[in-house]
N, C-alpha and C positions, 0 to 999 in steps of 0.2 A: 441116376446110380448103373453105373452098367456091370453087366455079370462076367466079370474075368476069372470070380469063382463063385460058384454055385452058392448062394444064402436063401435059396426058396424058401425053406421049414422055417429059416429063423426071422425071416421078414413076413411070410403070413401067421405065423404065430405075434410078432409085434404089431402088425396091424388088425391081429381080432385083440390084442392088449388096448391098444390106443382107443381116445374117443373117438376119431372122428373115421374111425373103420369103414363104416358104413357109408363114409362119400369116397367111391373110391377114384377118383379124378382129382380130387384135393389130396388124399392119401398118397394117390403115385404121385405127383408133383413135389409133396413134402419130402416123400424118399428120393427124388431126384436131385433134390438138394443137399442130399449129404454121401459126403464121399464116399467109396466103397471101402478105403483104407477103418473107416470110422464103424460102416457095417459090420465089417470082418470082424472088429476090435471089441464090439457092446454086444449084449447079451440082449435076447429081443425084449425084455421090460424096459430097458435103459434106451433101444429104441424108437418102443411107442413111448418112452417119457419124451424125447430128442422132436418128434412127430406132432406130437401135441404144443409141444412148448414152440414151437416153428406157426402152429397154426396159431395158435394165439398172439405171435408178434405178427402175423401179418395181418390178422382182422385190428390189431392196435393201431399198425404203419396204414393201414385203409382210413381207418377213425379219425390219424391225424392228416390225411392227407386231406379229405373229406373235409375237416374242418377249416387247413390252411386254406382250401379253395374259395368258401364260404366267406374269411374274412378277406379273402380277394378281392369278393362280389361274383363268384362264377361259382356252377355245379355242371356236374358232366352229365350232358344226353346221351344215354347209350343208344337209343334211336337212331340217331343222327353221326353218333362216334366222335364228336366233339364237346369244346367246352362251351357253354354258353352265359353270357354276363346276365347278373341275376337282374340288375338294376336296366337293362335295356324294354 
């Protein structure tokens, strides 16, 4: 989200209303994905709903990716920053 027009109050209210508002990095990432025109057009309540819907979608997407990786015989090794073959 770029601020060509200041919607700070509306965005702050949306953050307070959304379920993930207590996770500042996550809510910031979700807000960045929302186009400025959408932020401008929607009231805070709907922005909050959009943030939470995107959060649920991201979680579902991660679960699908993890399940796919396991079906393919791999897991993500966060310490090494790479996929590991679970058969090895």
